[in-house]
C-alpha positions in Angstrom: 65.2 -53.2 -77.9 66.3 -54.3 -81.4 67.7 -57.5 -82.6 71.1 -58.6 -81.3 72.4 -59.1 -84.9 71.4 -55.7 -86.1 74.4 -53.8 -87.4 74.7 -50.5 -85.5 78.2 -49.4 -86.6 78.4 -50.1 -90.4 82.0 -48.9 -90.7 83.2 -51.5 -88.2 80.4 -54.1 -88.7 79.6 -54.0 -85.0 76.2 -55.4 -83.9 73.7 -54.2 -81.2 74.4 -57.4 -79.3 78.1 -56.7 -79.1 77.4 -53.2 -77.9 74.8 -54.3 -75.3 77.1 -57.0 -74.0 80.0 -54.5 -73.5 77.7 -52.1 -71.7 76.5 -54.7 -69.3 79.8 -56.5 -68.7 81.9 -53.4 -68.3 79.4 -51.0 -66.8 79.7 -48.5 -69.7 77.7 -45.3 -69.6 79.1 -43.0 -72.3 79.5 -43.1 -76.0 83.3 -42.7 -75.5 83.5 -45.7 -73.2 81.6 -47.9 -75.7 83.8 -46.6 -78.6 86.9 -47.5 -76.6 85.6 -50.9 -75.6 84.2 -52.0 -79.0 85.6 -49.5 -81.6 82.0 -48.8 -82.6 81.7 -45.2 -83.8 85.4 -44.7 -84.1 85.5 -44.1 -87.8 82.7 -41.8 -89.0 80.7 -41.4 -85.8 77.3 -41.5 -87.6 76.1 -44.2 -85.2 76.7 -42.1 -82.1 73.0 -41.4 -81.6 72.1 -45.1 -81.9 74.8 -46.1 -79.5 73.7 -43.4 -77.0 70.1 -44.8 -77.3 71.3 -48.3 -76.6 73.3 -47.1 -73.6 70.1 -45.5 -72.2 68.0 -48.7 -72.9 70.5 -51.0 -71.3 71.3 -48.8 -68.3 67.6 -47.7 -67.9 
């Protein structure tokens, strides 16, 4: 896993830590759920692969 302060969504300035926390606290399992909960990926979507990788890491 990367650093919690690593920016994953540059358009929104959302960090890995914010995404990981949302996944754990809300039981998220899809990119769309993370996007709805955090707004990460909601502008250009170029971070979708990174977010999906984080989902897989957190949910193992």
